[in-house]
C-alpha positions in Angstrom: -34.2 -3.1 14.5 -36.7 -2.6 17.3 -35.1 -3.0 20.6 -36.7 -3.8 23.9 -36.4 -1.5 27.0 -33.8 -3.7 28.6 -31.7 -3.6 25.4 -32.1 0.1 25.1 -30.8 0.5 28.7 -27.7 -1.6 27.8 -26.9 0.6 24.8 -27.5 3.7 26.8 -25.2 2.3 29.5 -22.5 1.7 26.8 -22.9 5.1 25.5 -22.6 6.7 28.9 -19.0 5.5 29.2 -18.2 6.7 25.6 -19.6 10.1 26.2 -17.9 10.4 29.5 -14.5 9.6 27.9 -15.3 12.1 25.1 -16.1 14.9 27.6 -13.0 14.3 29.5 -10.9 14.5 26.4 -12.6 17.8 25.5 -11.8 19.2 29.0 -8.3 18.0 28.7 -7.9 19.8 25.4 -9.3 23.1 26.7 -7.0 23.0 29.8 -4.0 22.2 27.5 -4.8 25.3 25.3 -5.2 27.5 28.4 -1.9 26.2 29.9 -0.2 26.9 26.5 -1.5 30.4 26.4 -0.3 31.3 30.0 3.5 31.6 29.1 2.8 34.0 26.1 0.6 36.2 28.3 3.0 36.1 31.1 5.9 37.2 28.9 3.8 40.1 27.7 3.0 41.3 31.3 6.6 41.0 32.2 7.7 43.1 29.2 5.2 45.8 30.2 6.1 46.0 33.8 9.9 45.6 33.5 10.5 49.3 32.7 8.4 50.3 35.9 10.6 48.2 38.2 13.9 49.3 39.8 17.0 47.6 38.9 17.3 45.7 42.1 13.8 44.4 42.0 14.3 43.2 38.4 17.2 41.1 39.7 15.1 39.7 42.6 12.4 38.6 40.1 15.0 36.6 38.2 13.5 36.6 34.7 15.6 33.4 33.7 13.4 31.5 36.1 10.3 33.0 34.7 11.3 32.0 31.2 12.1 28.4 32.3 8.7 28.4 34.0 7.1 29.3 30.6 8.9 26.4 28.8 7.8 24.1 31.5 4.2 25.0 31.0 4.5 24.5 27.3 5.7 20.9 27.8 2.8 20.3 30.2 0.4 21.5 27.6 2.0 19.1 25.2 1.5 16.2 27.6 -2.1 17.2 28.1 -2.7 17.1 24.4 -1.2 13.7 24.0 -3.4 12.5 26.9 -6.4 14.1 25.3 -5.7 12.3 22.1 -5.5 9.0 24.0 -8.9 9.6 25.5 -10.4 10.4 22.2 -9.1 7.2 20.7 -10.7 5.4 23.5 -14.0 7.2 22.8 -13.8 6.1 19.2 -13.1 2.5 20.1 -16.1 2.5 22.5 -18.4 3.9 19.8 -17.3 1.3 17.4 -17.7 -1.4 20.1 -21.3 -0.1 20.8 -22.2 -0.6 17.1 -21.0 -4.2 17.3 -23.2 -4.7 20.4 -26.2 -3.4 18.7 -25.6 -5.8 15.7 -25.7 -8.9 17.9 -27.9 -7.8 20.8 -31.0 -9.6 19.5 -29.1 -12.9 19.2 -27.6 -12.5 22.7 -31.0 -11.8 24.0 -32.1 -15.3 23.1 -29.5 -16.6 25.6 -31.0 -14.3 28.4 -34.3 -16.0 27.7 -32.5 -19.3 28.6 -31.3 -18.0 31.9 -28.0 -16.5 30.8 -26.8 -13.2 32.5 -25.2 -10.6 30.2 -23.5 -7.5 31.3 -22.1 -4.9 28.8 -19.2 -2.4 28.9 -17.6 -3.2 32.3 -14.7 -0.9 33.1 -11.6 -2.5 34.3 -9.1 -0.2 36.0 -5.9 0.2 34.0 -7.2 -2.3 31.4 -9.9 -0.5 29.6 -13.4 -2.1 29.1 -14.9 -5.6 28.9 -17.4 -5.4 26.0 -19.6 -8.3 27.3 -19.6 -10.6 30.3 -21.7 -13.7 30.1 -22.7 -16.1 32.9 -24.5 -19.3 32.0 -27.1 -21.0 34.1 -24.4 -23.7 34.8 -22.3 -21.0 36.3 -19.7 -20.9 33.5 -18.4 -17.4 32.8 -17.0 -15.8 29.7 -15.9 -12.3 28.6 -16.2 -11.2 24.9 -14.0 -8.6 23.3 -15.4 -7.3 20.1 -13.0 -6.3 17.3 -13.7 -4.8 13.9 -11.1 -5.1 11.1 -10.8 -5.6 7.4 -8.5 -8.1 5.7 -7.4 -11.3 7.3 -6.6 -12.4 10.9 -4.6 -15.6 11.3 -2.5 -17.5 13.9 1.3 -18.0 13.9 2.7 -20.0 16.8 1.3 -18.4 20.0 0.2 -15.1 18.5 -2.4 -13.7 16.1 -1.7 -11.3 13.2 -3.6 -9.0 10.9 -3.1 -9.0 7.2 -4.4 -6.1 5.1 -3.5 -5.1 1.5 -0.6 -7.6 1.3 1.0 -6.3 4.5 1.0 -8.1 7.8 0.9 -6.4 11.1 1.1 -7.3 14.7 -1.7 -5.8 16.9 -0.4 -2.6 18.6 -1.6 -4.0 21.9 -1.2 -7.7 23.0 -5.0 -8.2 22.7 -4.7 -11.9 23.7 -2.7 -11.0 26.9 -5.1 -8.0 27.6 -8.2 -10.3 27.2 -6.7 -12.8 29.7 -5.9 -10.1 32.3 -9.4 -8.8 32.1 -10.8 -12.3 32.5 -8.6 -12.9 35.6 -9.7 -9.5 37.0 -13.4 -10.3 36.8 -12.7 -14.0 38.1 -11.4 -12.3 41.3 -13.9 -9.5 41.4 -16.9 -11.8 41.0 -15.4 -14.7 43.0 -15.7 -17.2 40.1 -13.9 -20.4 39.6 -12.8 -19.2 36.1 -13.6 -16.8 33.4 -13.0 -17.8 29.8 -11.8 -14.9 27.4 -13.1 -14.7 23.8 -12.2 -12.2 21.1 -14.9 -12.0 18.4 -13.9 -10.4 15.1 -16.1 -8.9 12.5 -15.4 -7.8 8.9 -12.3 -10.1 8.6 -11.4 -13.4 6.9 -10.6 -15.4 10.0 -8.2 -18.2 9.6 -7.9 -19.6 13.1 -9.1 -23.0 14.4 -11.7 -23.2 17.2 -9.0 -23.7 19.9 -7.5 -21.5 22.4 -4.5 -19.2 21.5 -2.6 -18.5 24.7 -5.8 -19.4 26.6 -8.0 -17.2 24.5 -10.6 -18.2 21.9 -10.7 -16.3 18.7 -13.9 -16.5 16.7 -16.2 -14.6 14.4 -18.7 -12.3 15.8 -21.6 -14.0 14.0 -20.7 -17.2 15.9 -21.0 -15.8 19.4 -24.4 -17.3 20.4 -23.7 -20.8 19.0 -20.1 -20.8 20.3 -21.2 -19.9 23.9 -24.0 -22.4 23.9 -21.4 -25.1 22.7 -18.8 -24.2 25.2 -21.4 -24.2 28.0 -22.8 -27.6 26.9 -19.5 -29.4 26.5 -17.8 -27.4 29.4 -14.6 -27.4 27.2 -12.8 -24.6 29.0 
């Protein structure tokens, strides 16, 4: 697929956030290793200098405190590793999201030719990223979260579930609630009357009617352009 310069900039912008998260994860892993090494090196130094110290000075140094400090540093290292893994997972999600954007960017570009304004990969403090923000010529605003899964996604009461290989799962995060929070954040940030959240799945058998689930539309990724046009035309938000 040949992309226009504007489209290339969009993808480069999305990749920037992903690479920034990956680099931060790598730095965290390096710091975690260094912190973990410090206690072992510290103990070695103490063992070497202990015979050279007078008995009174040894007591002043209080080696028990030094040992506790070593244990504390090891726990700090473990916390850093966990945080680094969290960042790496976020990097992977952004890369997967970028692939989804590349797949639909040509279709979405048809909307920009009709006056729509599209923004990609907007960072929301404490909530992650909005994959796409769409503003129609009528002033109707939408956010789109791209999801990629295999199997089946269906609705049960006021929630959605994922079924794969005859096992049913709840999504680890409340993706409906998260999408709504992001929409409300952008509504306030951009001073809009409202922002309608949409979750677009790919690679799944989607068994959900075209109606809101807890205020969020759930559709297939291939339907994004037509669905946005229909919502905007009917103003059914």
